[in-house]
N, C-alpha and C positions, 0 to 999 in steps of 0.2 A: 172646207176646201182641202184638196189633196196637199199634203206638205204642211198643213197647219201645225202650229207649235203644240196645241193640245194633243194632236195625234201622236206627236213625238213623245210627249210625256206618258201617254197611255200605251205606247207600243211595248211589246215584250223586250226584255234586255237581249242585246246581241250576245254572241258567243264570247266576244272579247270582254264585254262588261261582266258577264257571269263569271268568267275566269278571275277577273279582278276582285269580285266580291268573295269568291272562294279563297283567294290568297289572303284577304284581310282576316278571315275567320280561321285560317289554318292553324296559327299558334294556339288559339283557344281550344280548337279540336284536339290538337296534339297533347296539350296539357290535360284535357279531360280524359283522353284515352289512357294516358299513362299515370295520372295521379287522380284516381277516383275519389280519394279522401284527403283533401288539403290539410285537415287538422292532423292526421297521422303523419303526413310529410313534414309539416313544420315542427311537430313534436320530435320527430327523429332528428331534424336539423338542429334543434336546440340541444339535444343530447350530445351530438357530435361537437358542437361549439363548447358545451360545458366540459366535455372530456379534454378537449385541447387546452382550455383555460386551466383545468386542474393539473394537467401535465406541466404547463408553464410555471404554475405556482410551485409544484414540487421540485422542479429543477432549480428555481430561484431559491427555495428553502435549503436545498442541499449545498448550493454555492455559498449561502450565508453561513451555514454550519461549518463548512470547510474553512471559511475566513475567520470565524469566531472561536472555534473549538481549540482544545489543548492539543499540542503536538510534543510529546515527550520522547527523548532519545538520548543515548550516550554519544558524546561528541569528542571525547579524548580519554586516554588512559595513560598514566605515567607510573613508573616504578619509584617507590619511596626511597629505595636504595638499590645499588647494583646487585643483581642476583648472585647468591653464593650457594655452594653445594651444601645440601642437608641443613639449610637454615630457612626459617620462615620468611617468605617474600610477601610484602604488602604492596598491593596495587591501589593507586588513587584513581578512582573512576569519576570522571567529570560528566555531568549530565545537564540538560537544559530543557525547559518548557518553552518552545519557540512560538506557542500559540498565544491567544488572548484570554482564555478562560483557565481558571485553576483546574488541574487534573486531580481527580479523587481516586482513592483506593489504589495508589501507586505501589506496585510491587517490584522491587529490584532484586529479590532473593533467588531468582532462578538463573544461576550462573554455573558454569562448568570450566574448570581450568585444568590444563595438563601440559606435559612436555612431550616433544616429538623429535625424531631424528631426521636429518636431511642428508642425502648423499653428498659425499665430499666433493664430487665433481660439479656441483651446482655453485656457480660463482656467488661470492658474498653479496655483491651488489644487486643480484636478481631475487625477485620474490619466487620462492619455490612453488611448484605446482602442487596444490593441496590434494589432488586426486591420485598422484603417483610418486611425488617426491617428498611427502610429509607423512611419516609413519609414527603412530603413537607409541610412546615408551611403555615398557612393561613394568612389573613390580620387582624385578630382580635387582640386586644391589647396584649394578651398573646401568640399569634403566634401558636395557636393550629393547629395540622396537618389537611390538607385538604383531605387526602385519596389518593392523587396522589403520586405514588412512585417516588423515585429519578431516578430509571432506566428508567421509561417512559419518563421523561423529558429529561434526558441525551441522550437517543436514538433518540428522536425527533430532538434534536440539531445536533446529529451526522449524521442523514440522510440528513438534509439540507446541511451539510458540504460536504458530499460525492458527492452530485449531483451538486456541483458548477462547472460551465463551463466558467466563466469569472471572472475577478478580476479588480476592478476600478484602475485607475492610482494612484500610491501611492509611498511609500518610497522604497529605494533600501537598501538591507541588504547584506553587504559583509561577506565573511567567517569570523567567529569569534563569540563572545558572546555579549549580550547586555541585557537590562532590561527596563521595563516601568511600571508605576503605574496603578492600576485599583481600583477604589473606590467601596465599597459595601455600598449602601445607608443606612442611619440610620433607614429608615423605615423598612428595612429587619431585623434589629437587635432587635428583640423583645424577651422578656423573658430572662431567665438566659442562656447565650450562653456558659459559661465555665463549663458545666457539661457533663458527658458522655452520657446523653440523647439527646444532641443537636449536630448537625454538621453544618458547613458552607461549601458549595460546590461552586466551580468555574469551569465551563466548557466553552469551547470556540473552535474556529476554526481559523486557520491561512491559508490564501490563498496567493499564489504567482505565479510568472511567471518565468520559466526557460526553456531554449531552445525553447522559444516561445510556451510552453505548460503550462496550468494551473494545479497546484498541490495543495494539501491541507494537513494539519496536524491538527488533533483534539486533545484536551487534557481535562483532568478532574482531579481536585485535591480536597481534603477535609480536614477540620480541625475538630477534635473532642476533647473536653476537657477530659483530663486524659489519652488520647492515643497518640496523636501527640505531639512531643516536642514543647516547647514554640516557637512561631513565625514561625513554620514550618507546611507546608501542605503536605499530603501524596497523592500518586497516587490513584485514584479510581480504583476499579476492572473492570470497563467498561469505554467506552468513549474515549479511546486513540487509535488513528489510523492514518495512513498516506499512501500516494501513491507517 
C-alpha cells in the first residue's frame, strides 16, 4: 500500500538526511585529508611533549643550582691603621660565602690598589665622579695625577674579571665569613693622603669553582679623607659585579 512503513525504509534518503550523514563523517574526512599517517603525527606530538618536559627539567635544575651553589664576594674593607705618607698601608678585606656549597679553587690574588686626586671643588660629603673627577696619581714624588681616570682603570680590571674561564687550584671557602690582609705599597702613598682631594682605591676580582663551573665576583672600595669614617672604605659607584 502506498505510504507503507516498509516503503519508507526502502526509500532513498532525502537531501536533508544526506546532508546530516555527510556532517557526521566530516571530522573523519578532515582528519584523513590532513593527517595521512597518524603514526607520524603522534610521534611528532610525543617529540614536542618531550622537548617541553626537558626544558622544564633544565629550568628546575638551574633554579636548584642557584639555590645550592656557592656565592663568594667581598663585603667590607677596613684600614688596619689610618693612612700615612710613604708608609705601608694594610687593608683588611672581609669576604663571605653566602651560598650553601663550599667554593673550590678560590682566588683572591687579582687585586689592584692606587691613589688618585679629586678636584678641590668637589664637596667632601659627595662621592666623586669616577669618570671625570677621579684621576690616578703618577709616580713623581708628589703623586701628581696622570690624566688616566679611575673609571678607565677599574673597568679594565672588571673586563678581565668577567672573561675569566678558569681558576687555578687554590683554597676552599666554606659557607660563612672570613678576612685577609692586602698591603698597599709605601710607593703608592705619596703626598698628603688624608685630605678630601685624595682617594685610595682598591679594586679586585674573586674567582672560584662551584658545581664545576667558574664564577667571579668583582669589587671596588675607596677611602677619601673627610668623607669616609676612620678606618673604613666605601663602595665605589662602579666596579662591583658578579655572576
